[in-house]
C-alpha positions as CSV (number, residue, x, y, z in Angstrom):
1,M,-0.3,-0.1,-0.1
2,A,1.4,3.3,-0.5
3,K,2.1,5.8,1.5
4,R,-0.6,8.5,2.8
5,V,-0.3,12.0,3.1
6,Q,-1.6,14.0,6.2
7,L,-3.2,17.2,4.7
8,V,-5.4,19.7,6.8
9,L,-8.7,21.1,4.9
10,T,-8.9,24.5,4.5
11,Q,-12.6,24.1,3.0
12,D,-15.4,21.8,3.2
13,V,-14.8,18.4,1.1
14,S,-17.6,16.1,0.4
15,K,-17.2,12.6,1.7
16,L,-13.5,13.9,3.2
17,G,-14.4,16.3,5.9
18,K,-14.8,19.9,6.9
19,L,-12.8,23.0,7.1
20,G,-9.9,22.5,9.7
21,D,-10.1,18.8,9.7
22,L,-6.9,16.4,9.7
23,V,-7.0,14.1,7.1
24,D,-4.8,11.2,5.5
25,V,-5.4,11.0,1.5
26,A,-3.5,9.2,-0.9
27,P,-0.6,11.3,-2.9
28,G,-1.7,11.4,-6.0
29,Y,-5.2,12.8,-4.6
30,A,-3.6,15.7,-2.6
31,R,-1.1,16.5,-5.5
32,N,-3.4,16.5,-8.3
33,Y,-6.7,17.6,-6.9
34,L,-6.4,19.1,-3.1
35,I,-3.4,21.2,-3.1
36,P,-3.9,22.8,-6.7
37,Q,-7.6,23.3,-6.0
38,K,-6.6,25.0,-2.8
39,L,-8.9,22.7,-0.9
40,A,-6.2,21.9,1.5
41,T,-2.4,22.4,2.5
42,H,0.2,20.1,4.2
43,A,0.0,19.6,7.7
44,T,3.0,21.5,9.5
45,P,3.4,21.6,13.0
46,G,2.5,25.5,12.6
47,I,-0.7,24.9,11.0
48,L,-1.8,22.1,13.3
49,K,-1.2,24.6,15.9
50,Q,-3.7,27.2,13.9
51,V,-6.4,24.1,13.6
52,E,-6.3,23.6,17.3
53,R,-6.5,27.0,18.3
54,R,-9.3,27.1,15.7
55,R,-11.2,24.2,17.7
56,E,-10.8,25.8,21.1
57,Q,-12.0,28.9,20.0
58,E,-15.3,27.0,18.5
59,R,-15.8,24.9,21.4
60,Q,-15.7,28.1,23.6
61,R,-18.5,29.5,21.1
62,Q,-20.9,26.4,21.6
63,L,-20.5,26.9,25.3
64,E,-21.2,30.4,25.3
65,L,-24.4,29.4,23.0
66,R,-25.3,26.6,25.1
67,Q,-25.3,29.0,28.5
68,Q,-27.4,31.6,26.5
69,A,-29.6,29.1,25.7
70,L,-29.9,27.8,29.2
71,E,-30.6,30.9,30.3
72,Q,-33.6,31.7,27.7
73,K,-35.0,28.2,29.0
74,A,-35.1,29.6,32.6
75,A,-36.7,32.9,31.6
76,L,-39.3,30.6,29.2
77,E,-40.2,28.4,32.3
78,K,-41.2,31.4,34.4
79,V,-44.2,31.9,32.2
80,S,-46.8,29.7,33.3
81,S,-48.6,29.7,30.0
82,L,-49.1,31.6,26.8
83,K,-52.4,32.9,25.8
84,I,-53.2,33.1,22.2
85,G,-56.8,34.6,20.7
86,K,-58.0,33.3,17.9
87,Q,-61.3,33.4,16.3
88,V,-63.9,30.6,17.0
89,G,-66.7,29.0,15.3
90,E,-69.1,26.2,16.0
91,N,-68.0,23.7,18.7
92,E,-65.0,25.4,19.9
93,A,-62.9,25.1,16.5
94,I,-60.9,28.0,15.5
95,F,-60.7,29.4,12.2
96,G,-56.8,28.4,10.6
97,T,-54.7,27.3,13.4
98,V,-52.0,28.0,15.8
99,T,-48.9,28.1,14.0
100,S,-45.0,28.4,15.1
101,Q,-45.0,32.6,14.5
102,D,-48.1,32.5,16.4
103,V,-46.2,31.2,19.4
104,A,-42.7,33.0,18.6
105,D,-45.1,36.3,18.7
106,A,-46.6,35.4,22.1
107,I,-43.1,34.6,23.7
108,K,-41.7,38.3,22.4
109,A,-44.6,39.7,23.8
110,A,-44.4,37.8,27.3
111,T,-41.0,37.7,27.7
112,G,-39.1,40.1,25.6
113,Q,-36.7,37.5,23.9
114,E,-36.8,36.6,20.1
115,I,-37.3,32.7,19.6
116,D,-36.5,31.6,16.2
117,R,-40.0,30.3,15.0
118,R,-38.4,27.1,13.4
119,G,-37.2,25.9,16.6
120,I,-41.1,25.9,17.8
121,T,-42.8,22.0,17.2
122,L,-46.3,22.3,18.1
123,P,-49.1,19.5,17.7
124,D,-52.4,20.5,15.4
125,I,-54.1,22.8,17.1
126,N,-57.4,23.0,15.7
127,H,-59.7,23.8,18.9
128,L,-59.4,26.0,21.9
129,G,-57.8,24.5,25.2
130,T,-54.2,24.0,26.3
131,Y,-51.6,22.5,24.5
132,K,-47.8,21.7,25.0
133,A,-44.9,23.0,22.4
134,D,-41.7,22.0,22.5
135,I,-38.9,24.7,21.9
136,K,-35.3,23.9,20.8
137,L,-32.8,26.6,22.0
138,H,-29.9,24.9,21.3
139,S,-28.9,21.5,19.9
140,E,-28.9,20.4,23.9
141,V,-31.6,22.5,25.0
142,T,-35.1,22.1,24.6
143,A,-38.0,23.7,26.8
144,Q,-41.8,23.0,27.1
145,L,-44.4,25.6,27.5
146,D,-47.9,25.5,27.8
147,I,-49.9,27.4,25.3
148,E,-53.7,27.9,26.0
149,V,-55.9,28.9,23.0
150,V,-58.6,31.3,23.8
151,A,-61.5,32.8,21.9
152,S,-60.5,36.3,21.2
């Protein structure tokens, strides 16, 4: 088997790795494709130190984001229930449905915090009542919130 070459990726390469990853590849692949296309550079001690420093900075940034998400979760749990008003028809059926944007707007009005509507998971809400919403604040932090749908 031919000797492998260690490279540090300078861009994301599909099926190989992400920016800053240390990869072992065939010498021809490195010499003919990765290095000329400026997708990778040779792994020198200086570059390895830079990569390690970047990884540490990214890890610190992720820890800060997680801490902010935990603070948001604590603030959301202080709010016992959100009330959302909708028009009501027969048999307490609402016109339309309660959307994640409605919930995000209600959270902003109640707590003053911006929540990304794409992180809000709702059950099908077609009638008046109380429902539970899952709010994903971070990849590791999820909050649950009671939503009360009332007639407006």
